[in-house]
All heavy atoms as TSV, in Angstrom:
chain	resi	resn	atom	element	x	y	z
A	1	MET	N	N	14.846	0.507	-24.128
A	1	MET	CA	C	14.190	0.942	-22.866
A	1	MET	C	C	13.602	-0.226	-22.114
A	1	MET	O	O	13.793	-0.002	-20.742
A	1	MET	CB	C	12.923	1.770	-23.311
A	1	MET	CG	C	12.290	2.590	-22.189
A	1	MET	SD	S	13.312	3.853	-21.572
A	1	MET	CE	C	12.436	5.312	-22.253
A	2	ALA	N	N	13.360	-1.243	-22.600
A	2	ALA	CA	C	12.853	-2.382	-21.785
A	2	ALA	C	C	14.045	-2.989	-21.179
A	2	ALA	O	O	13.921	-3.542	-20.047
A	2	ALA	CB	C	12.366	-3.535	-22.723
A	3	SER	N	N	15.163	-2.966	-21.673
A	3	SER	CA	C	16.419	-3.491	-20.951
A	3	SER	C	C	16.721	-2.705	-19.720
A	3	SER	O	O	17.033	-3.294	-18.609
A	3	SER	CB	C	17.642	-3.409	-21.876
A	3	SER	OG	O	18.795	-3.933	-21.288
A	4	SER	N	N	16.589	-1.376	-19.802
A	4	SER	CA	C	16.845	-0.657	-18.599
A	4	SER	C	C	15.774	-0.816	-17.499
A	4	SER	O	O	16.032	-0.789	-16.285
A	4	SER	CB	C	16.983	0.932	-18.932
A	4	SER	OG	O	15.730	1.324	-19.272
A	5	ASP	N	N	14.522	-1.096	-17.890
A	5	ASP	CA	C	13.543	-1.384	-17.002
A	5	ASP	C	C	13.761	-2.813	-16.252
A	5	ASP	O	O	13.580	-2.921	-15.082
A	5	ASP	CB	C	12.110	-1.438	-17.658
A	5	ASP	CG	C	10.966	-1.583	-16.664
A	5	ASP	OD1	O	11.035	-0.753	-15.660
A	5	ASP	OD2	O	10.233	-2.400	-16.816
A	6	ALA	N	N	14.220	-3.706	-17.025
A	6	ALA	CA	C	14.492	-5.075	-16.517
A	6	ALA	C	C	15.723	-4.984	-15.517
A	6	ALA	O	O	15.699	-5.588	-14.512
A	6	ALA	CB	C	14.899	-5.975	-17.681
A	7	GLN	N	N	16.655	-4.040	-15.915
A	7	GLN	CA	C	17.846	-3.977	-15.110
A	7	GLN	C	C	17.494	-3.223	-13.705
A	7	GLN	O	O	17.830	-3.696	-12.578
A	7	GLN	CB	C	18.825	-3.031	-15.803
A	7	GLN	CG	C	20.143	-2.885	-14.859
A	7	GLN	CD	C	21.106	-2.007	-15.583
A	7	GLN	OE1	O	20.846	-1.203	-16.514
A	7	GLN	NE2	N	22.313	-2.100	-15.154
A	8	ARG	N	N	16.607	-2.260	-13.782
A	8	ARG	CA	C	16.037	-1.669	-12.528
A	8	ARG	C	C	15.260	-2.560	-11.721
A	8	ARG	O	O	15.466	-2.591	-10.475
A	8	ARG	CB	C	15.199	-0.436	-13.016
A	8	ARG	CG	C	14.641	0.427	-11.781
A	8	ARG	CD	C	13.674	1.472	-12.283
A	8	ARG	NE	N	12.922	2.112	-11.347
A	8	ARG	CZ	C	13.482	3.113	-10.456
A	8	ARG	NH1	N	14.675	3.370	-10.518
A	8	ARG	NH2	N	12.672	3.560	-9.453
A	9	GLN	N	N	14.422	-3.418	-12.376
A	9	GLN	CA	C	13.712	-4.392	-11.600
A	9	GLN	C	C	14.658	-5.362	-10.836
A	9	GLN	O	O	14.414	-5.937	-9.701
A	9	GLN	CB	C	12.625	-5.095	-12.516
A	9	GLN	CG	C	11.512	-4.310	-12.912
A	9	GLN	CD	C	10.812	-3.655	-11.716
A	9	GLN	OE1	O	10.504	-4.280	-10.730
A	9	GLN	NE2	N	10.453	-2.300	-11.878
A	10	ALA	N	N	15.743	-5.740	-11.510
A	10	ALA	CA	C	16.684	-6.676	-11.060
A	10	ALA	C	C	17.369	-6.055	-9.726
A	10	ALA	O	O	17.713	-6.711	-8.766
A	10	ALA	CB	C	17.714	-7.034	-12.015
A	11	LEU	N	N	17.689	-4.616	-9.875
A	11	LEU	CA	C	18.367	-3.990	-8.738
A	11	LEU	C	C	17.330	-4.015	-7.614
A	11	LEU	O	O	17.689	-4.172	-6.350
A	11	LEU	CB	C	18.651	-2.674	-9.196
A	11	LEU	CG	C	19.873	-2.406	-10.244
A	11	LEU	CD1	C	20.030	-1.033	-10.776
A	11	LEU	CD2	C	21.064	-2.853	-9.542
A	12	ILE	N	N	16.169	-3.710	-7.680
A	12	ILE	CA	C	15.146	-3.591	-6.734
A	12	ILE	C	C	15.086	-4.943	-6.121
A	12	ILE	O	O	15.034	-5.066	-4.845
A	12	ILE	CB	C	13.754	-3.072	-7.273
A	12	ILE	CG1	C	13.969	-1.592	-7.700
A	12	ILE	CG2	C	12.682	-3.231	-6.291
A	12	ILE	CD1	C	12.704	-1.100	-8.488
A	13	ALA	N	N	14.954	-5.984	-6.922
A	13	ALA	CA	C	14.898	-7.437	-6.323
A	13	ALA	C	C	16.195	-7.662	-5.388
A	13	ALA	O	O	15.990	-8.280	-4.508
A	13	ALA	CB	C	14.762	-8.401	-7.397
A	14	SER	N	N	17.245	-7.344	-5.940
A	14	SER	CA	C	18.575	-7.487	-4.987
A	14	SER	C	C	18.350	-6.745	-3.850
A	14	SER	O	O	18.678	-7.303	-2.717
A	14	SER	CB	C	19.592	-7.153	-5.833
A	14	SER	OG	O	20.803	-7.137	-5.164
A	15	LEU	N	N	18.015	-5.530	-3.908
A	15	LEU	CA	C	17.804	-4.702	-2.692
A	15	LEU	C	C	17.000	-5.268	-1.690
A	15	LEU	O	O	17.182	-5.267	-0.499
A	15	LEU	CB	C	17.457	-3.187	-3.008
A	15	LEU	CG	C	18.573	-2.325	-3.679
A	15	LEU	CD1	C	17.880	-1.087	-4.239
A	15	LEU	CD2	C	19.594	-1.956	-2.522
A	16	ARG	N	N	15.759	-5.678	-2.171
A	16	ARG	CA	C	14.732	-6.367	-1.497
A	16	ARG	C	C	15.130	-7.544	-0.706
A	16	ARG	O	O	15.038	-7.806	0.481
A	16	ARG	CB	C	13.526	-6.700	-2.228
A	16	ARG	CG	C	12.263	-7.248	-1.551
A	16	ARG	CD	C	11.126	-7.403	-2.471
A	16	ARG	NE	N	10.555	-6.038	-2.903
A	16	ARG	CZ	C	10.284	-5.813	-4.190
A	16	ARG	NH1	N	10.222	-6.719	-4.942
A	16	ARG	NH2	N	9.696	-4.522	-4.533
A	17	GLU	N	N	15.983	-8.452	-1.349
A	17	GLU	CA	C	16.447	-9.656	-0.937
A	17	GLU	C	C	17.464	-9.338	0.269
A	17	GLU	O	O	17.428	-9.974	1.441
A	17	GLU	CB	C	17.025	-10.488	-1.989
A	17	GLU	CG	C	17.726	-11.807	-1.451
A	17	GLU	CD	C	18.311	-12.584	-2.645
A	17	GLU	OE1	O	17.750	-12.580	-3.725
A	17	GLU	OE2	O	19.332	-13.196	-2.357
A	18	ARG	N	N	18.413	-8.436	-0.146
A	18	ARG	CA	C	19.498	-8.148	0.975
A	18	ARG	C	C	18.861	-7.363	2.108
A	18	ARG	O	O	19.320	-7.590	3.315
A	18	ARG	CB	C	20.595	-7.253	0.356
A	18	ARG	CG	C	21.376	-8.155	-0.710
A	18	ARG	CD	C	22.506	-7.359	-1.348
A	18	ARG	NE	N	21.915	-6.417	-2.307
A	18	ARG	CZ	C	22.456	-5.272	-2.523
A	18	ARG	NH1	N	23.520	-4.760	-1.940
A	18	ARG	NH2	N	21.960	-4.495	-3.484
A	19	TYR	N	N	17.911	-6.530	1.926
A	19	TYR	CA	C	17.258	-5.933	3.055
A	19	TYR	C	C	16.461	-6.836	3.958
A	19	TYR	O	O	16.635	-6.862	5.274
A	19	TYR	CB	C	16.101	-4.827	2.407
A	19	TYR	CG	C	15.537	-3.976	3.619
A	19	TYR	CD1	C	16.207	-2.955	4.017
A	19	TYR	CD2	C	14.189	-4.291	3.986
A	19	TYR	CE1	C	15.600	-2.180	5.138
A	19	TYR	CE2	C	13.662	-3.427	4.937
A	19	TYR	CZ	C	14.385	-2.499	5.609
A	19	TYR	OH	O	13.856	-1.688	6.563
A	20	ALA	N	N	15.817	-7.838	3.277
A	20	ALA	CA	C	15.104	-8.905	4.128
A	20	ALA	C	C	16.080	-9.635	5.054
A	20	ALA	O	O	15.892	-9.853	6.212
A	20	ALA	CB	C	14.429	-9.919	3.219
A	21	LYS	N	N	17.293	-9.947	4.444
A	21	LYS	CA	C	18.495	-10.716	5.290
A	21	LYS	C	C	18.868	-9.699	6.321
A	21	LYS	O	O	19.105	-10.218	7.425
A	21	LYS	CB	C	19.504	-10.968	4.316
A	21	LYS	CG	C	20.561	-11.893	4.907
A	21	LYS	CD	C	21.565	-12.163	3.961
A	21	LYS	CE	C	22.704	-13.090	4.483
A	21	LYS	NZ	N	23.632	-13.562	3.586
A	22	ALA	N	N	19.028	-8.344	6.077
A	22	ALA	CA	C	19.507	-7.531	7.127
A	22	ALA	C	C	18.496	-7.345	8.202
A	22	ALA	O	O	18.901	-7.285	9.353
A	22	ALA	CB	C	19.824	-6.136	6.515
A	23	LEU	N	N	17.252	-7.435	7.945
A	23	LEU	CA	C	16.194	-7.386	8.942
A	23	LEU	C	C	16.284	-8.645	9.793
A	23	LEU	O	O	16.122	-8.546	11.026
A	23	LEU	CB	C	14.772	-7.291	8.163
A	23	LEU	CG	C	14.260	-5.896	7.867
A	23	LEU	CD1	C	12.877	-6.098	7.140
A	23	LEU	CD2	C	14.222	-5.016	9.046
A	24	GLN	N	N	16.330	-9.799	9.147
A	24	GLN	CA	C	16.428	-11.088	9.797
A	24	GLN	C	C	17.554	-11.031	10.820
A	24	GLN	O	O	17.475	-11.621	11.885
A	24	GLN	CB	C	16.465	-12.184	8.829
A	24	GLN	CG	C	16.435	-13.584	9.424
A	24	GLN	CD	C	16.534	-14.620	8.390
A	24	GLN	OE1	O	17.068	-14.417	7.327
A	24	GLN	NE2	N	16.248	-15.874	8.694
A	25	GLN	N	N	18.735	-10.490	10.304
A	25	GLN	CA	C	19.942	-10.632	11.189
A	25	GLN	C	C	19.966	-9.290	12.173
A	25	GLN	O	O	20.973	-9.217	12.867
A	25	GLN	CB	C	21.089	-10.596	10.303
A	25	GLN	CG	C	21.227	-11.824	9.414
A	25	GLN	CD	C	22.462	-11.762	8.627
A	25	GLN	OE1	O	23.013	-10.845	8.246
A	25	GLN	NE2	N	22.650	-13.077	7.992
A	26	GLU	N	N	18.954	-8.450	12.117
A	26	GLU	CA	C	18.920	-7.235	12.895
A	26	GLU	C	C	20.294	-6.450	12.716
A	26	GLU	O	O	20.842	-6.034	13.638
A	26	GLU	CB	C	18.704	-7.587	14.191
A	26	GLU	CG	C	17.297	-8.292	14.538
A	26	GLU	CD	C	17.068	-8.556	16.014
A	26	GLU	OE1	O	17.927	-8.175	16.934
A	26	GLU	OE2	O	15.998	-9.098	16.252
A	27	ASP	N	N	20.674	-6.277	11.401
A	27	ASP	CA	C	21.811	-5.529	11.023
A	27	ASP	C	C	21.621	-4.174	10.656
A	27	ASP	O	O	21.342	-3.891	9.482
A	27	ASP	CB	C	22.653	-6.409	9.975
A	27	ASP	CG	C	23.988	-5.833	9.717
A	27	ASP	OD1	O	24.308	-4.733	10.047
A	27	ASP	OD2	O	24.679	-6.645	9.030
A	28	ALA	N	N	21.645	-3.267	11.578
A	28	ALA	CA	C	21.339	-1.871	11.256
A	28	ALA	C	C	22.317	-1.160	10.168
A	28	ALA	O	O	21.963	-0.405	9.401
A	28	ALA	CB	C	21.358	-1.039	12.526
A	29	GLU	N	N	23.593	-1.550	10.317
A	29	GLU	CA	C	24.530	-1.046	9.406
A	29	GLU	C	C	24.375	-1.570	8.005
A	29	GLU	O	O	24.550	-0.776	7.082
A	29	GLU	CB	C	26.067	-1.491	9.860
A	29	GLU	CG	C	26.518	-0.777	11.082
A	29	GLU	CD	C	27.979	-1.100	11.371
A	29	GLU	OE1	O	28.696	-1.612	10.628
A	29	GLU	OE2	O	28.330	-0.934	12.558
A	30	ALA	N	N	23.924	-2.743	7.909
A	30	ALA	CA	C	23.649	-3.296	6.487
A	30	ALA	C	C	22.416	-2.610	5.976
A	30	ALA	O	O	22.391	-2.223	4.665
A	30	ALA	CB	C	23.337	-4.711	6.533
A	31	LYS	N	N	21.376	-2.302	6.720
A	31	LYS	CA	C	20.211	-1.534	6.306
A	31	LYS	C	C	20.585	-0.138	5.804
A	31	LYS	O	O	20.151	0.269	4.798
A	31	LYS	CB	C	19.207	-1.515	7.379
A	31	LYS	CG	C	18.439	-2.902	7.568
A	31	LYS	CD	C	17.176	-2.828	8.408
A	31	LYS	CE	C	17.433	-2.258	9.769
A	31	LYS	NZ	N	16.222	-2.096	10.596
A	32	GLN	N	N	21.345	0.452	6.667
A	32	GLN	CA	C	21.740	1.920	6.385
A	32	GLN	C	C	22.655	1.883	4.965
A	32	GLN	O	O	22.399	2.694	4.109
A	32	GLN	CB	C	22.768	2.456	7.404
A	32	GLN	CG	C	23.160	3.912	7.195
A	32	GLN	CD	C	23.986	4.481	8.306
A	32	GLN	OE1	O	24.555	3.832	9.001
A	32	GLN	NE2	N	24.012	5.818	8.318
A	33	ALA	N	N	23.530	0.800	4.805
A	33	ALA	CA	C	24.258	0.655	3.573
A	33	ALA	C	C	23.331	0.642	2.334
A	33	ALA	O	O	23.458	1.238	1.282
A	33	ALA	CB	C	25.307	-0.361	3.601
A	34	LEU	N	N	22.232	-0.184	2.531
A	34	LEU	CA	C	21.285	-0.471	1.420
A	34	LEU	C	C	20.662	0.833	1.208
A	34	LEU	O	O	20.362	1.122	-0.096
A	34	LEU	CB	C	20.256	-1.631	1.876
A	34	LEU	CG	C	20.855	-2.999	1.891
A	34	LEU	CD1	C	19.954	-3.983	2.485
A	34	LEU	CD2	C	21.349	-3.488	0.496
A	35	PHE	N	N	20.125	1.639	2.187
A	35	PHE	CA	C	19.420	2.911	1.845
A	35	PHE	C	C	20.379	3.837	1.039
A	35	PHE	O	O	19.963	4.474	0.159
A	35	PHE	CB	C	19.046	3.485	3.148
A	35	PHE	CG	C	17.832	2.860	3.741
A	35	PHE	CD1	C	17.788	2.248	4.977
A	35	PHE	CD2	C	16.623	2.942	3.033
A	35	PHE	CE1	C	16.788	1.757	5.489
A	35	PHE	CE2	C	15.324	2.367	3.605
A	35	PHE	CZ	C	15.481	1.777	4.880
A	36	LYS	N	N	21.649	3.848	1.532
A	36	LYS	CA	C	22.715	4.663	0.661
A	36	LYS	C	C	22.784	4.168	-0.732
A	36	LYS	O	O	22.820	5.050	-1.661
A	36	LYS	CB	C	24.031	4.725	1.424
A	36	LYS	CG	C	24.000	5.487	2.716
A	36	LYS	CD	C	25.396	5.354	3.339
A	36	LYS	CE	C	25.406	6.125	4.600
A	36	LYS	NZ	N	26.776	6.073	5.196
A	37	GLU	N	N	22.790	2.964	-1.062
A	37	GLU	CA	C	22.944	2.272	-2.291
A	37	GLU	C	C	21.677	2.710	-3.158
A	37	GLU	O	O	21.723	3.123	-4.263
A	37	GLU	CB	C	23.105	0.890	-2.212
A	37	GLU	CG	C	23.288	0.144	-3.478
A	37	GLU	CD	C	23.398	-1.337	-3.439
A	37	GLU	OE1	O	23.723	-1.775	-2.384
A	37	GLU	OE2	O	23.259	-1.935	-4.519
A	38	ALA	N	N	20.577	2.659	-2.432
A	38	ALA	CA	C	19.236	2.970	-3.243
A	38	ALA	C	C	19.249	4.374	-3.705
A	38	ALA	O	O	18.915	4.633	-4.664
A	38	ALA	CB	C	18.164	2.583	-2.271
A	39	VAL	N	N	19.694	5.284	-2.760
A	39	VAL	CA	C	19.789	6.642	-3.073
A	39	VAL	C	C	20.694	6.982	-4.239
A	39	VAL	O	O	20.403	7.662	-5.279
A	39	VAL	CB	C	20.243	7.540	-1.872
A	39	VAL	CG1	C	20.638	9.026	-2.302
A	39	VAL	CG2	C	19.083	7.626	-0.789
A	40	TYR	N	N	21.835	6.315	-4.195
A	40	TYR	CA	C	22.770	6.369	-5.302
A	40	TYR	C	C	22.237	5.986	-6.603
A	40	TYR	O	O	22.465	6.584	-7.683
A	40	TYR	CB	C	24.012	5.583	-4.951
A	40	TYR	CG	C	25.186	5.577	-6.046
A	40	TYR	CD1	C	25.905	6.636	-6.241
A	40	TYR	CD2	C	25.222	4.493	-6.866
A	40	TYR	CE1	C	26.792	6.651	-7.275
A	40	TYR	CE2	C	26.146	4.416	-7.967
A	40	TYR	CZ	C	26.907	5.496	-8.139
A	40	TYR	OH	O	27.882	5.453	-9.182
A	41	LEU	N	N	21.442	4.918	-6.507
A	41	LEU	CA	C	20.875	4.290	-7.814
A	41	LEU	C	C	19.546	5.047	-8.192
A	41	LEU	O	O	18.915	4.774	-9.179
A	41	LEU	CB	C	20.523	2.789	-7.522
A	41	LEU	CG	C	21.827	1.832	-7.330
A	41	LEU	CD1	C	21.341	0.575	-6.918
A	41	LEU	CD2	C	22.576	1.828	-8.594
A	42	GLY	N	N	19.054	5.914	-7.318
A	42	GLY	CA	C	17.864	6.695	-7.684
A	42	GLY	C	C	16.556	5.842	-7.530
A	42	GLY	O	O	15.524	6.011	-8.160
A	43	ILE	N	N	16.672	4.883	-6.432
A	43	ILE	CA	C	15.564	4.084	-6.184
A	43	ILE	C	C	14.898	4.355	-4.811
A	43	ILE	O	O	15.661	4.488	-3.843
A	43	ILE	CB	C	15.992	2.499	-6.078
A	43	ILE	CG1	C	16.476	2.155	-7.488
A	43	ILE	CG2	C	14.920	1.554	-5.562
A	43	ILE	CD1	C	17.196	0.781	-7.541
A	44	GLN	N	N	13.678	4.566	-4.816
A	44	GLN	CA	C	12.900	4.996	-3.598
A	44	GLN	C	C	12.969	3.701	-2.566
A	44	GLN	O	O	12.649	2.674	-2.987
A	44	GLN	CB	C	11.524	5.289	-3.957
A	44	GLN	CG	C	11.466	6.620	-4.722
A	44	GLN	CD	C	11.999	7.820	-3.898
A	44	GLN	OE1	O	11.632	7.994	-2.631
A	44	GLN	NE2	N	12.746	8.660	-4.568
A	45	PRO	N	N	13.295	3.998	-1.292
A	45	PRO	CA	C	13.406	2.907	-0.402
A	45	PRO	C	C	12.079	2.184	-0.129
A	45	PRO	O	O	12.074	0.897	0.112
A	45	PRO	CB	C	13.603	3.614	1.001
A	45	PRO	CG	C	14.454	4.743	0.538
A	45	PRO	CD	C	13.805	5.228	-0.729
A	46	ASP	N	N	10.938	2.701	-0.346
A	46	ASP	CA	C	9.649	1.954	-0.186
A	46	ASP	C	C	9.478	0.916	-1.246
A	46	ASP	O	O	8.669	0.026	-1.137
A	46	ASP	CB	C	8.486	2.946	-0.231
A	46	ASP	CG	C	8.255	3.732	-1.596
A	46	ASP	OD1	O	9.172	4.008	-2.243
A	46	ASP	OD2	O	7.124	3.910	-1.905
A	47	LEU	N	N	10.288	0.883	-2.415
A	47	LEU	CA	C	10.298	-0.098	-3.327
A	47	LEU	C	C	10.912	-1.477	-2.838
A	47	LEU	O	O	10.602	-2.363	-3.458
A	47	LEU	CB	C	10.997	0.445	-4.674
A	47	LEU	CG	C	10.171	1.481	-5.446
A	47	LEU	CD1	C	11.030	1.915	-6.602
A	47	LEU	CD2	C	8.832	1.002	-5.787
A	48	PHE	N	N	11.617	-1.322	-1.929
A	48	PHE	CA	C	12.309	-2.627	-1.402
A	48	PHE	C	C	11.997	-2.910	0.046
A	48	PHE	O	O	12.441	-3.918	0.590
A	48	PHE	CB	C	13.778	-2.712	-1.705
A	48	PHE	CG	C	14.738	-1.706	-0.991
A	48	PHE	CD1	C	15.226	-1.954	0.155
A	48	PHE	CD2	C	14.950	-0.524	-1.691
A	48	PHE	CE1	C	15.989	-1.070	0.816
A	48	PHE	CE2	C	15.666	0.443	-1.071
A	48	PHE	CZ	C	16.370	0.199	0.319
A	49	THR	N	N	11.337	-1.973	0.702
A	49	THR	CA	C	11.000	-2.128	2.140
A	49	THR	C	C	9.519	-2.354	2.373
A	49	THR	O	O	9.103	-2.310	3.573
A	49	THR	CB	C	11.544	-0.964	3.038
A	49	THR	OG1	O	10.817	0.189	2.627
A	49	THR	CG2	C	12.923	-0.659	2.872
A	50	GLN	N	N	8.698	-2.608	1.422
A	50	GLN	CA	C	7.321	-2.751	1.545
A	50	GLN	C	C	6.879	-3.829	2.493
A	50	GLN	O	O	5.924	-3.524	3.039
A	50	GLN	CB	C	6.715	-2.980	0.152
A	50	GLN	CG	C	6.807	-1.839	-0.787
A	50	GLN	CD	C	6.437	-2.195	-2.237
A	50	GLN	OE1	O	6.206	-3.334	-2.463
A	50	GLN	NE2	N	6.176	-1.240	-2.985
A	51	ASN	N	N	7.523	-4.847	2.610
A	51	ASN	CA	C	7.175	-5.878	3.422
A	51	ASN	C	C	7.540	-5.672	5.010
A	51	ASN	O	O	7.144	-6.486	5.826
A	51	ASN	CB	C	7.630	-7.226	3.028
A	51	ASN	CG	C	7.113	-7.773	1.712
A	51	ASN	OD1	O	5.970	-7.344	1.380
A	51	ASN	ND2	N	7.906	-8.499	0.956
A	52	GLU	N	N	8.160	-4.599	5.219
A	52	GLU	CA	C	8.664	-4.404	6.712
A	52	GLU	C	C	7.425	-4.035	7.557
A	52	GLU	O	O	7.597	-4.426	8.824
A	52	GLU	CB	C	9.535	-3.082	6.619
A	52	GLU	CG	C	10.083	-2.792	8.018
A	52	GLU	CD	C	10.974	-1.651	7.955
A	52	GLU	OE1	O	11.069	-0.900	7.001
A	52	GLU	OE2	O	11.707	-1.410	9.108
A	53	GLN	N	N	6.339	-3.476	7.077
A	53	GLN	CA	C	5.153	-3.237	7.977
A	53	GLN	C	C	4.458	-4.452	8.360
A	53	GLN	O	O	3.608	-4.333	9.169
A	53	GLN	CB	C	4.213	-2.311	7.218
A	53	GLN	CG	C	4.700	-0.896	7.192
A	53	GLN	CD	C	5.621	-0.524	5.944
A	53	GLN	OE1	O	5.447	-1.206	4.950
A	53	GLN	NE2	N	6.500	0.383	6.023
A	54	SER	N	N	4.756	-5.570	8.041
A	54	SER	CA	C	4.070	-6.814	8.333
A	54	SER	C	C	4.127	-7.240	9.826
A	54	SER	O	O	5.026	-6.953	10.446
A	54	SER	CB	C	4.621	-8.078	7.555
A	54	SER	OG	O	4.659	-7.809	6.159
């Protein structure tokens, strides 16, 4: 069980990093692709977009 939790946290960290890069580059297509990937993985977008409100 701990292994799957670690894997999930790694996926969220990856999404967060790539989302920040897409924001920086103002890449709407990349952001959309990340949202689709998150849905596929069963990850709520707010888990990797939390810093967007800054």
